[in-house]
C-alpha positions in Angstrom: -40.2 -18.2 -30.1 -40.5 -14.3 -29.0 -39.5 -15.6 -25.3 -36.7 -17.7 -26.4 -35.2 -14.7 -28.3 -36.0 -12.5 -25.3 -34.1 -14.8 -23.1 -31.1 -15.1 -25.1 -31.1 -11.4 -25.5 -31.4 -10.9 -21.7 -28.5 -13.7 -20.9 -26.2 -11.9 -23.4 -26.8 -8.5 -21.7 -26.1 -9.7 -18.4 -23.0 -11.3 -19.7 -21.7 -8.0 -21.4 -22.4 -6.2 -18.1 -20.7 -8.8 -15.6 -17.5 -8.9 -18.1 -17.3 -5.0 -17.9 -16.3 -5.2 -13.9 -13.7 -7.6 -14.5 -11.4 -4.9 -16.4 -11.0 -2.8 -13.4 -7.4 -2.5 -12.5 -6.3 -4.8 -9.9 -4.2 -3.3 -7.3 -0.9 -4.6 -5.7 -1.5 -6.1 -2.4 2.0 -5.3 -1.1 1.9 -2.2 1.1 4.0 1.1 0.4 6.6 1.9 2.7 6.5 4.9 4.9 9.3 6.7 5.7 10.2 7.2 9.1 12.7 9.7 10.6 14.9 9.5 13.7 17.1 11.8 16.3 20.7 10.7 15.0 21.5 10.9 18.4 18.8 8.6 19.5 17.7 10.9 22.7 14.4 9.2 22.6 15.7 5.7 21.9 14.1 4.0 19.1 11.3 6.5 18.7 10.3 7.5 15.0 8.4 10.5 13.1 6.8 10.6 10.2 7.3 14.1 9.4 10.8 14.9 8.1 10.5 18.6 9.0 10.1 17.8 12.8 12.8 18.4 14.9 14.0 16.2 18.3 12.2 17.6 21.0 15.1 16.8 23.6 18.2 18.1 21.6 16.9 20.2 18.7 18.4 18.3 15.9 17.1 17.8 12.4 15.8 14.0 11.8 17.4 11.3 9.7 15.3 9.0 7.5 15.6 5.5 9.3 17.2 2.9 6.8 15.2 -0.1 7.0 16.5 -3.8 6.1 14.0 -6.6 4.7 14.7 -8.7 7.8 15.4 -11.7 5.9 19.3 -11.3 5.9 19.9 -13.8 8.4 17.6 -16.6 7.2 18.9 -19.9 5.4 17.7 -20.5 2.1 
């Protein structure tokens, strides 16, 4: 009888321990968009930078944020 009680206690303990791990926060799988910056004169074509405070190495102008579209505007539903 003691072995049965010990076995049930161990099963209960493992169940409680394993259930605690399921309470972890689930992260969203979508990627976070990173802002990209580009010379408004497009001196370097489509080259982008990640730092807003960088200036264009060709003309010295401040960079502007690139506006991205979701790329689905031309699709038929």
